C-alpha positions in Angstrom: 0.0 -0.3 0.2 1.6 3.2 -0.9 1.2 6.3 -2.9 -1.2 7.8 0.0 -0.3 10.4 2.6 -2.3 11.4 5.7 -2.8 15.3 7.0 -4.5 16.0 10.3 -7.5 18.1 10.0 -5.7 20.6 12.9 -2.8 21.2 10.4 -5.1 22.2 7.9 -6.9 24.7 9.9 -3.4 25.9 11.6 -1.8 26.8 8.0 -4.6 27.5 6.0 -7.2 28.6 8.2 -11.3 27.8 8.6 -12.5 28.7 5.6 -9.8 27.5 3.1 -10.1 24.3 5.2 -14.2 23.9 4.5 -13.5 24.4 1.0 -11.7 21.5 0.8 -13.7 19.3 2.7 -16.5 20.5 0.3 -15.2 18.3 -2.1 -16.1 15.3 -0.1 -18.9 12.8 -1.1 -19.9 10.0 0.1 -23.8 9.1 -1.1 -23.1 5.5 0.8 -23.3 6.7 3.6 -24.5 10.7 4.8 -23.4 10.4 8.2 -20.2 9.8 7.0 -20.1 12.8 4.8 -22.1 15.1 7.6 -19.4 14.4 10.0 -16.6 15.6 8.1 -18.6 19.2 6.7 -20.5 19.8 9.8 -18.7 18.1 12.9 -14.9 17.1 11.8 -13.5 21.1 12.7 -15.3 21.5 16.0 -14.4 17.9 17.3 -10.9 18.7 16.0 -10.5 21.9 18.0 -12.3 20.6 21.6 -9.5 17.4 20.6 -12.7 15.0 20.6 -12.0 13.5 18.0 -9.5 13.7 15.3 -10.1 13.6 12.0 -7.2 12.6 9.3 -7.7 13.3 5.7 -6.0 10.5 3.2 -4.9 11.8 -0.6 -3.6 9.7 -3.0 -1.2 11.0 -6.3 -3.6 11.4 -9.1 -2.6 12.7 -12.5 0.6 14.6 -11.0 -1.1 16.1 -8.0 -2.8 14.8 -4.6 -6.6 14.3 -4.4 -8.8 13.5 -1.4 -9.3 9.7 -1.3 -11.0 9.2 2.2 -10.7 10.4 5.5 -10.9 8.5 9.3 -11.4 10.0 12.8 -10.2 8.8 15.8 -11.4 9.4 19.1 -9.9 8.0 22.7 -13.0 5.9 24.6 -13.3 3.7 27.8 -14.9 0.7 27.6 -17.1 -1.9 29.5 -16.6 -5.7 28.3 -19.0 -8.9 29.6 -16.4 -10.7 27.2 -19.2 -13.1 26.9 -19.3 -12.1 22.9 -15.5 -12.8 22.4 -13.5 -15.3 21.3 -11.6 -17.0 24.4 -8.3 -15.9 22.4 -9.6 -12.3 22.3 -10.7 -12.7 26.1 -7.5 -13.7 27.2 -5.6 -11.1 25.5 -7.6 -8.5 27.1 -7.0 -9.3 30.3 -4.0 -8.0 30.0 -4.8 -4.6 29.1 -8.0 -3.9 30.7 -9.0 -4.0 34.6 -12.0 -6.4 35.9 -14.6 -5.0 38.0 -16.6 -7.7 39.7 -19.1 -5.7 41.1 -20.4 -5.2 37.1 -18.9 -8.2 36.3 -17.0 -6.5 33.4 -13.5 -5.8 32.2 -13.0 -1.8 31.8 -10.6 -0.8 29.2 -9.5 2.3 27.1 -9.2 1.6 23.2 -9.7 4.2 20.7 -13.0 4.6 18.3 -12.6 4.7 14.7 -15.5 6.8 15.1 -16.0 7.4 11.4 -14.4 5.7 7.9 -15.3 6.8 5.0 -14.1 7.5 0.9 -14.6 10.5 -1.3 -16.8 9.4 -4.6 -16.1 12.6 -6.0 -15.0 12.3 -9.7 -14.5 8.8 -8.6 -11.6 9.4 -6.3 -13.1 6.4 -4.0 -11.7 4.2 -6.8 -8.1 5.2 -5.4 -7.8 3.2 -2.2 -10.0 0.3 -0.8 -12.2 0.3 2.0 -9.7 -2.2 3.3 -6.6 0.1 2.6 -8.9 2.7 4.2 -9.3 0.6 7.1 -5.6 -0.5 7.6 -4.5 3.7 7.8 -6.7 4.1 10.5 -5.3 0.9 12.5 -1.8 1.3 11.8 -2.2 5.2 12.9 -3.7 3.3 16.0 -0.6 1.3 16.6 2.1 3.7 16.3 -0.2 6.1 18.7 0.0 3.3 21.3 3.6 2.4 20.7 4.2 5.8 22.7 1.2 5.7 25.1 0.3 1.5 25.7 -2.7 -0.6 24.5 -3.2 -3.0 21.7 -6.9 -2.5 20.9 -9.5 -0.5 19.1 -13.2 -0.3 18.0 -15.2 0.6 16.1 -19.2 1.0 15.7 -21.9 0.2 13.2 -25.2 -0.2 11.4 -26.3 -3.8 12.0 -25.9 -4.1 8.3 -24.2 -7.3 6.9 -22.1 -5.8 4.4 -20.7 -3.4 7.4 -19.8 -6.4 9.6 -18.7 -8.5 7.3 -16.2 -5.8 6.1 -15.3 -5.6 9.7 -15.2 -9.0 10.6 -12.8 -9.9 7.3 -10.3 -7.2 8.6 -10.1 -9.3 11.9 -12.6 -7.1 13.8 -15.1 -9.0 16.3 -18.3 -8.1 17.7 -18.6 -7.7 21.5 -22.0 -5.6 22.1 -24.6 -3.1 20.7 -25.0 0.6 21.6 -28.4 2.5 21.8 -28.4 4.9 19.1 -28.4 8.7 20.7 -30.8 10.6 20.1 -28.8 12.8 17.7 -28.2 10.0 15.8 -31.5 8.5 15.1 -32.3 10.7 12.4 -29.2 10.0 10.5 -28.9 6.2 11.1 -30.9 2.9 10.3 -32.2 0.8 13.3 -32.4 1.5 16.8 -28.3 0.3 17.9 -24.8 0.4 16.5 -22.7 -2.8 16.5 -19.6 -2.6 18.8 -16.9 -4.3 17.1 -13.4 -5.0 19.1 -9.4 -5.8 16.8 -6.2 -6.4 18.7 -3.7 -4.4 17.3 -0.3 -5.4 17.7 3.2 -5.0 15.7 
């Protein structure tokens, strides 16, 4: 996987200013997942400034210039896991990085959330990167971060659709729970909950 460049949205804000950054983000289109497009255009800047979630833009070389092909957003979260839905191998690994709370009978684990992940369909730029490659870039970013601060896990939340859950399963994620949609999510997402899936990341 070569030819990709990652840019933290904060760097664009600092170097180009908010107006120019918004112009660049306006080029992003994701008709298959309107929530992904809405986040980048309407929430990513605020979330980055508040350090609530960091957005990373992915560029690829195309006809002599770099074009926006996708992005992902990362946020640090704290999870509680019963371990019942996890494989025995994953459960044994969690024990080394999580604290078991006997009162609620759950493992408590700090792990980055890959909060958003999407390709840019403008001008068919989505064809310049696969979903697997985009997800690997996100996981590699998590891995480099964890080399400095510790940890070996990342997780995602997605709608309960076979295409999505199969995609993450194929890339090493294992379902561990479901989360009920927040009020501000019900008008953008289908169903009543999101599937939560965890991956052991280690290099």
